[in-house]
C-alpha positions as CSV (number, residue, x, y, z in Angstrom):
1,P,62.5,128.4,137.6
2,G,64.1,131.2,140.2
3,E,68.4,130.5,141.0
4,N,67.4,129.6,144.8
5,S,64.0,128.2,144.2
6,A,62.6,124.6,145.2
7,S,61.4,123.7,142.3
8,A,64.8,124.5,140.5
9,S,65.8,121.1,141.7
10,L,64.4,119.1,138.8
11,W,65.0,117.5,135.6
12,A,64.8,118.7,132.3
13,V,63.6,117.0,129.3
14,C,63.0,116.8,125.9
15,N,60.7,114.4,124.4
16,V,59.3,113.2,120.9
17,D,55.7,112.1,121.3
18,P,55.2,109.1,118.3
19,A,51.6,109.2,118.3
20,R,51.7,112.7,117.0
21,G,55.4,113.6,115.9
22,L,55.8,116.4,118.1
23,V,58.8,117.0,120.4
24,S,58.1,119.0,123.4
25,N,60.3,120.6,127.1
26,H,59.1,119.2,130.4
27,W,59.8,119.7,133.9
28,V,60.2,116.4,135.6
29,S,60.0,116.3,139.9
30,L,60.4,114.3,142.9
31,H,60.7,111.2,140.3
32,E,57.2,111.1,139.3
33,H,56.3,113.8,138.5
34,G,56.2,115.5,135.4
35,N,56.8,112.3,133.5
36,V,54.7,111.9,130.0
37,A,53.6,108.4,129.7
38,G,54.7,106.9,125.8
39,F,56.7,109.8,125.5
40,V,60.4,108.9,124.1
41,P,62.9,111.1,126.6
42,I,65.3,112.1,123.4
43,L,67.4,115.1,125.8
44,V,67.4,114.9,129.7
45,M,69.4,117.7,132.1
46,D,69.8,116.4,135.3
47,V,69.7,120.1,137.4
48,W,69.2,119.0,140.8
49,E,72.3,120.4,142.8
50,H,73.7,117.2,143.4
51,A,74.3,117.0,139.4
52,F,76.8,119.6,139.2
53,L,78.5,119.6,142.9
54,L,81.3,118.4,143.2
55,D,82.5,120.7,140.0
56,Y,80.7,124.1,140.3
57,R,78.8,126.1,143.4
58,P,74.8,126.4,143.7
59,S,75.1,129.9,142.6
60,E,76.9,128.2,139.5
61,R,74.6,126.5,138.1
62,K,74.1,128.9,134.9
63,Q,77.6,127.7,134.4
64,Y,76.8,124.1,134.4
65,I,73.9,124.2,132.6
66,D,76.3,126.7,129.9
67,S,78.7,123.3,129.9
68,F,75.8,120.9,129.7
69,F,74.5,122.7,126.2
70,S,78.5,122.8,125.2
71,N,78.6,119.5,125.8
72,I,75.6,117.7,124.2
73,G,76.2,114.8,121.4
74,W,74.0,116.6,119.0
75,S,74.0,113.4,116.3
76,L,72.6,110.7,120.0
77,V,69.9,113.8,119.8
78,E,69.8,113.2,116.3
79,D,69.8,109.5,116.3
80,R,66.6,109.0,119.4
81,L,65.3,112.0,118.2
82,Q,64.5,109.7,114.7
83,A,63.5,106.0,116.7
84,G,61.1,108.5,118.3
85,L,59.7,109.1,114.9
86,S,60.2,105.9,113.6
87,S,57.3,104.8,116.2
88,I,54.9,106.6,114.9
89,T,51.6,104.7,114.0
90,V,49.6,106.7,111.1
91,P,45.6,106.5,111.3
92,H,44.3,105.0,107.9
């Protein structure tokens, strides 16, 4: 999505699919569009302007995203990933 496009207002969600053991990224908008049933979110970034307007101007979305990634607790993301993968059902 472009910096000034309406579609830039959303959540970016990294999910694990416990049925297949795959990780995938999804854009979620309007609270219900883009959520994948059965997937386990392991990292979610709120990119709606209300998430960063106290610290950044709307034109500074890139700086907000850079700051978000520099502050991720990767060990927690790994824990969520492992928890999502541990629920995989292996067919017999």
